[in-house]
C-alpha positions in Angstrom: 148.9 106.8 93.6 148.4 106.2 97.3 151.2 103.6 97.5 153.8 106.3 96.8 152.5 108.9 99.2 154.2 109.6 102.5 151.6 109.2 105.3 151.8 110.2 108.9 149.2 109.0 111.4 149.0 111.4 114.4 147.8 109.3 117.4 148.2 105.6 117.0 145.5 104.4 119.5 142.9 101.8 118.6 141.4 103.6 115.6 144.9 104.7 114.4 146.1 101.2 114.5 143.0 99.9 112.7 143.8 102.3 109.9 147.4 101.4 109.9 146.6 97.7 109.8 144.2 98.2 106.9 146.7 100.2 104.8 149.4 97.6 105.2 147.4 94.4 105.0 145.5 95.6 101.9 148.9 96.7 100.4 147.4 100.2 99.8 150.7 101.6 101.3 154.1 100.4 102.2 155.4 100.4 105.8 158.4 102.5 104.6 156.0 105.3 103.7 154.2 105.5 107.0 155.2 107.2 110.2 153.1 107.0 113.4 153.1 109.1 116.5 151.8 108.6 120.0 152.7 110.0 123.4 153.3 106.5 124.8 156.8 105.2 123.8 155.9 101.6 124.7 152.9 101.8 122.4 155.2 103.0 119.5 157.6 100.2 120.2 154.8 97.7 119.8 153.5 99.4 116.6 157.0 99.5 115.1 157.7 95.8 115.9 154.3 94.7 114.6 154.0 96.7 111.4 157.6 97.8 110.5 156.7 101.5 110.2 158.7 104.4 111.5 157.5 105.9 114.8 158.2 109.0 116.9 156.7 110.9 119.8 157.4 114.2 117.9 154.3 115.1 115.8 156.1 117.8 113.9 158.9 115.4 112.9 156.3 113.1 111.5 154.4 115.7 109.6 157.2 117.6 107.9 158.1 114.9 105.3 154.6 113.7 104.9 152.1 114.4 102.0 149.1 113.0 103.9 148.5 113.7 107.6 145.8 111.8 109.4 144.8 113.1 112.8 143.5 110.1 114.8 143.5 111.7 118.2 140.6 112.0 120.6 138.2 114.9 120.1 139.1 116.4 123.5 142.7 117.0 122.5 142.6 117.6 118.7 142.5 121.4 119.1 145.8 121.4 121.1 147.4 119.0 118.6 146.3 121.1 115.6 147.7 124.2 117.3 151.0 122.4 118.0 151.4 121.3 114.4 149.8 124.2 112.6 153.2 125.7 111.4 153.9 122.5 109.5 150.6 122.5 107.6 150.1 124.1 104.3 148.4 123.5 100.9 151.1 121.0 99.9 149.6 118.5 102.4 146.3 116.6 102.5 145.0 116.9 106.1 142.5 114.3 107.3 140.7 114.2 110.6 138.9 111.2 112.0 138.2 112.9 115.4 134.6 112.0 116.2 132.1 114.9 116.4 134.6 117.6 115.3 133.2 119.5 112.3 135.4 120.9 109.5 134.3 124.3 110.6 135.9 123.8 114.0 139.2 122.7 112.5 139.2 125.6 110.1 138.5 128.1 112.9 141.3 126.5 114.9 143.9 126.7 112.2 142.7 129.8 110.4 144.6 129.1 107.2 143.8 127.6 103.8 144.3 123.8 103.8 143.2 120.8 101.9 140.9 119.4 104.6 139.0 116.1 104.7 136.8 114.9 107.6 136.1 111.1 107.8 133.6 109.4 110.1 134.6 105.7 110.4 133.0 103.3 112.9 134.2 100.7 115.4 134.0 97.9 112.8 137.3 99.3 111.4 138.9 96.9 113.9 137.8 94.0 111.7 138.1 95.9 108.4 134.4 96.3 108.0 134.0 100.0 108.8 131.3 102.0 107.1 133.2 105.3 106.6 132.0 108.6 105.2 134.3 111.2 103.6 133.5 114.9 103.6 135.6 117.5 102.0 136.5 121.1 102.9 136.4 123.8 100.2 140.1 123.6 99.2 140.1 119.8 98.8 140.5 118.5 95.3 138.9 115.5 93.5 142.3 113.7 93.8 142.2 114.4 97.6 138.8 112.8 97.8 139.9 109.8 95.8 143.0 109.3 98.0 140.8 109.5 101.1 138.4 107.0 99.8 141.3 104.7 98.9 142.7 105.0 102.5 139.4 104.2 104.2 138.4 101.5 101.8 141.4 99.6 103.2 139.5 99.2 106.5 136.0 98.6 105.2 133.9 100.4 102.7 133.6 104.2 102.3 131.4 106.7 100.5 131.8 110.4 99.7 129.3 112.8 101.1 129.0 116.0 99.0 127.3 118.0 101.8 129.4 117.8 104.9 126.5 119.4 106.9 125.0 115.9 106.8 127.9 114.4 108.8 125.7 114.7 112.0 123.2 112.4 110.3 126.1 110.0 109.5 127.2 110.1 113.1 123.7 109.2 114.2 123.3 106.4 111.7 126.6 104.6 111.0 128.8 106.2 113.6 126.6 105.2 116.5 124.9 102.4 114.6 127.1 99.5 115.8 125.9 100.3 119.4 122.3 99.8 118.3 123.2 96.5 116.6 125.1 95.3 119.6 122.0 95.9 121.7 119.8 94.0 119.2 122.2 91.1 119.1 122.3 91.0 122.9 118.5 91.1 123.0 118.2 88.3 120.4 120.7 86.2 122.5 118.6 86.8 125.6 115.6 85.6 123.7 117.4 82.5 122.7 118.3 81.8 126.3 114.7 82.4 127.3 113.5 79.7 124.9 116.1 77.2 126.0 119.4 77.7 124.1 122.7 78.0 125.9 124.1 81.5 126.2 127.1 80.6 124.0 124.9 79.2 121.2 122.4 82.0 121.4 125.0 84.7 121.1 126.7 82.9 118.2 123.5 82.4 116.3 122.2 86.0 116.9 125.6 87.4 115.8 125.9 85.2 112.7 122.3 85.9 111.8 122.9 89.7 111.8 126.1 89.2 109.8 124.4 86.9 107.2 121.4 89.2 106.8 123.7 92.3 106.2 125.8 90.4 103.7 122.7 89.2 101.9 121.5 92.8 101.6 124.9 94.1 100.4 125.6 91.3 97.9 122.1 91.0 96.4 121.3 94.7 96.5 117.7 93.7 97.1 115.4 96.0 99.0 115.2 94.8 102.6 111.4 94.7 102.4 111.7 92.2 99.6 114.1 90.0 101.5 111.9 90.2 104.5 109.0 89.0 102.4 111.1 86.0 101.2 111.4 84.9 104.8 107.8 85.4 105.9 105.6 82.6 104.7 101.8 82.8 105.2 100.8 82.0 108.8 104.5 81.1 109.6 106.9 81.9 112.4 108.6 84.9 110.9 105.5 86.9 110.3 104.3 86.2 113.8 107.6 87.5 115.1 107.5 90.6 112.8 104.0 91.4 114.0 105.3 91.5 117.6 108.2 93.7 116.6 105.9 96.1 114.8 103.5 96.1 117.8 106.4 96.9 120.1 107.4 99.9 117.9 110.9 98.6 116.9 110.9 100.5 113.6 109.8 103.8 115.2 112.3 103.3 118.1 115.2 102.8 115.7 114.2 105.9 113.7 113.9 107.9 116.9 117.3 106.7 118.1 119.1 107.9 114.9 117.2 111.2 115.0 118.1 111.8 118.7 121.8 110.8 118.1 121.9 113.2 115.0 120.6 116.0 117.1 123.1 115.3 119.9 126.0 115.2 117.3 124.9 118.6 116.0 124.8 120.1 119.6 128.3 118.7 120.3 129.6 120.0 117.0 128.4 123.5 117.8 130.1 123.3 121.2 133.3 122.1 119.5 133.2 125.1 117.1 132.9 127.5 120.0 135.6 125.8 122.0 138.0 125.7 119.0 137.5 129.4 118.3 138.5 130.2 121.9 141.6 128.0 121.9 
């Protein structure tokens, strides 16, 4: 059971804190079972006062008593942090990385030992506990490890398990980068609202709430988006006129291309990471 596991979060920046907040507010874990690290002592003081967890600037001190280790550091420094803490890692511990764009193969080449490894791709919506997270497992990870990982990341949104971790680049292109596409769409809708006479404040609220409501309707009804779209578009009405313009402008093709290009870039960056980690 996750509640009884000792957890260390290595790197308590924005995403690390989002994860910590989710674990505690959902009562998935107790503060007494979590220890957080960071290089900034003032940051750790703030984290300790806010959440009641143990903190330290010493990564090894945090990892040694822990059963689950979550690396929430930036991709640029994860290789050095893994090397620093490698001596503390063994098959008795579940090792989870949320470093964006860092493949399991890169971590394995860096540590060069058998470990129960999990890679997770959350997204920025973790800050409001609505992350779409995807869990991928290394060869030594067990079914129980996968379940624990899903439990952890369900505390800050919703998560799924991906059997083929080679598809993590596609996940990065879709849900990892996806919030940026939606922010652009919301901003464009708000601009449109201003153009037709609404105040900026009202237009931004209405466009944001419309996207939220549409997404919630999809998730809760489990209807196909095309069917829900048809429910809104009455013959000769306003919605179908708007959709005609969107299709004419290539919105659907542009979004598909955006995910495809982002996936390709994620793959390129992953290959660079593997080479760099092998040379560390």
